[in-house]
C-alpha positions, 0 to 999 in steps of 0.5 A: 664419731656418729655425731661427726658424721651427722655434722659432715652430712649437714656440711655437705648439704649446706654446700650443695644448697648454696650451689643449688641456689645459683641454678634456675632449676627447682628440682635440686632445691627439692632433692637436696633437703630430701637427700640430707634427711636420707643420709642422716637416717642411714647414719643413725641406723648404722650407728645404732647397729654398730653400738649394739654390736660393739658395746652391748655384744648384740648379735646383729644378724640374729636381730635382723632375723628377729626384725624380719619376723616382727616386721609385719607388726612394725609395718602395721603400727607405722602404716601412716608413716610408711604412707607418708614416706611413699607419698614423698617418693611419689611427689619427688618422681611424679613432680606434681609440684616443686619447691617454690610453686604456688599450690591449692589443696582443699582450702589451703593455698600457698607457696611450697617451702619444703618437701620432707619424708613425712610432710610438705610445708606450705607458706600461705599468703597470710604468712602461716606455715601449714604442714600437710601430710604427704599422703594427703597431697597425693590422695587429694585434688591438687591445683598447681597454680604456678603451671598455669600460663595465665590467671583468670580474674572475674569480678562483678561491677554493680551500677546504680539503677538510675544508670541509663542504657547509654551510660551502661554501653559506654562503661562496658565499652571502656572497661572492655578496652581497658582489659584488652589493652592492659600490658599484663592481660591478653585479648580474651577478656569479656565485659558484658551487662548481664544481670538485674541484681536486687540492688544493682545493674551488674556488669560482668568483667572477666580477663586473664593475666599473662603470668602465674606470678601472684604479685603480678596478679594482685598488682594488675587487679589493683590497677584495673580496679582503679581504672574501673572506678574512674570509668564509672565516675567519668560516665556519671554513674556510681556503684550500688550497695544493698538498699531497701525502699519502704512505701507507706500507704495511708489507710482510710479512717474507719 
């Protein structure tokens, strides 16, 4: 009977998931798996109580009273599990992120795939599936990249030291025009010759992609990087790499 009830919960959950996939909201994608787990837990609890009462003739009322006495010990023993459970409710009601969002927690960045009772599963961009305890998520600094209206890109372009001032000015101007006029960026970009590096003349390039979408970000970066290579070559300069010059001095013979 209880196995049948569990299968019914799975069936209802599957139907609800199909309906949720047709909506634009991500809230139901997060709520339905959570509700399915709650339903299964309730079925198991009631099943155990009925089994104890009918098969083993256990006084369920007395058992409940006994659990009340031992509740403190159980709570202490399962402190971490309770913290994770409370964390899952905090995530659901406070909504710092939803299923499908890109988040960064510590050194982990990826797409949220599932929020469960104990943990949240995040798929990183190298396709690893990372399981993070919910209490860590609510107690750590979390950056929801999907909520950013734009994504900032900062790169440094190192030019060789034989690049002339006139060449640098033309390169800076062309890159500035590039990041300002690209269809996926806004006009807040900044391109400046800003540093004399150990092996290069450094041009700072900052621009903003008008979307939190990761794929659009990397595609835009690639397009702009290719164009920067063309601009540098067009003006007769080249990209620097770490070099070391050695000078040999002839010592007079004694």
